[in-house]
C-alpha positions, 0 to 999 in steps of 0.5 A: 693288739694295740687300740688307740682311742681317738677323742675328736671334738667339733664344735659348730657355734651359730650365732643366735639373730632374727630371721624373717618369721622365725627367732633362732634359739640355740640348742647343744646336741651331742652325738657319739658313734664308733666306726671301725676301719680296720682290724687294728684300729677303732676310731670313736667319733664324738660330735657336738653340734649347735641345733638351731630351734625356731621360735615362730614370729608372727608378721602381718600386714593390717590395714593401713599397709603397715607391717607389725612383728609380734615375738609374743602372742598378745595377751593384754588386747585393747578393742577400739570398736564393739565390732574389733571386741566381738571378734576378739571375743569370738576367738579368746575373750580372756585377752580383752582388758580394754573396750569402748561403749557401748558394750552389749555383746557377748554376754561374757564381755557385757559381764567381764565389764560390769565385774571390773575385770575388763575396763571401759577406755572411751566411747566409739567416736572418742577413745581416750589414750591415757586410759589404754596406756594405764592398762599396758596393752601389748595390742591395741586393735583400731578400726580404719574407718573412725577418724579418732582411732587414727589420732589415738593410734598415733599417740599410742605408738610414740609410747611403744604400743602396737596398733593393728588396723583392721577395715572395720568401717570402711570394709566394702565386701563381706570378704573384706571383714573375713580378712579383719576376722583372719588378721586378728586370728593370725595375730592372736594364733587362733586361726582354727577358731577363725576357719571354723567361723568361716565355715559357718559363714560360707555355710549360711551364705551358700544356703541363702543362695540356693534357696533364692535360686530355686524360689526364682524371686524378684530382688526387691530395690531396697533402702537401708536407713540409719537411725532415726530422722533427727540424725537426718536421711542417712544411708548405705550406699555402694561400697559398704559392707551392708551393700554387700550383705544386702546383695547376698540376702536377696535385695538390691541397694537403691542407693548403690549409685551413692559411694559409702555411708551418705546423707541423702535429701528427701527429694533424692530419696523420693526418685529412688522409691524403694519398694522395702526400706529397713531402718537400723535403730540402737534401743529395744522394741520401743524405740523402734516403733517410736522410730517407725512413727517418726519416719512416717511423719517426713516425706519418706512416707511418700515412697512405695515401700511406706504405702506398702508397709514394707518398711522394717525396723531392726532394733537392739541385737539385730541392729547390732548384727547388721551395723558391726562388721564383725562375726555376726554378719552370719546372721545378719544376712539371715535377719536381711533375708527374712525381712526381704523374702518372709515367704522363704526364710525365717528369722534367726534365733533370738532375733524376732522380737528385734524386727518391728515392721509397719506390716508384719511379714 
């Protein structure tokens, strides 16, 4: 009996290229099989094929509506606001190489800046493009609500730096802030951590909502004032994330008919006549007390809130939690709920000393 050995080689060559959401990488695989067709003929078939392995490409659309593609996960990140820095640190603080002032949270970031492991590249209102470029970042994250960020982004992009915009200060709702966190998490490949944070946020919102429903309380007309009188009477109007936080915490924004961050006249404020006033102040407890005294010397002292002593100043970390559109909105909701309804809620841990009121709850 004669046995003929027939070798058949089939090579399938595919050209490597980029497809939507993936980079194709060729890998050759050789398989061998023996097929007996008759008692006198045995055919050995060797097949060589090229399998296409897919390396993920991250494709996102940012707050500007710009599409960005990342073939590698960014490792050198610059954050152009404190809130963005907090988002990145919650996901993986080791990615940060540059931040803007003020740098107050989290402690690990403060330490990294003090030790020179993370560089300061300017201030919130004035980031320095040259300092950013010197760090050779593979990603800069900017805030659509900060005008200077838009200018700096254009300069950076001319040098080939990828700039991702979040809504940031232009966030109108809690959902907008969640979307910002998820956007950054997608680019950094840290969606699991972002989902865990989202679950915590949902849990707090659910807890506050149910307690308010059970207590059947009246939602007090509230005015959120930004800073001391020397800044002018700036307030959080409708269409701001603070307006959204206030609603969840069980308040009614008396400035809701105004859109965005607005400066009111004292005449307008007196017409609104809030029964609660919350003032956000950068600095410590002493600065908070000074701010309260300063506001008492203005026409705002004639509102119901001042007459009843229902005026609170939030300072330091409590201020940051409320005014920064980032991960600590989880705490901000609880701080606001406590100020608005002290008979129902307690302030979250580590914030008690940073809430100063004319009449303590």
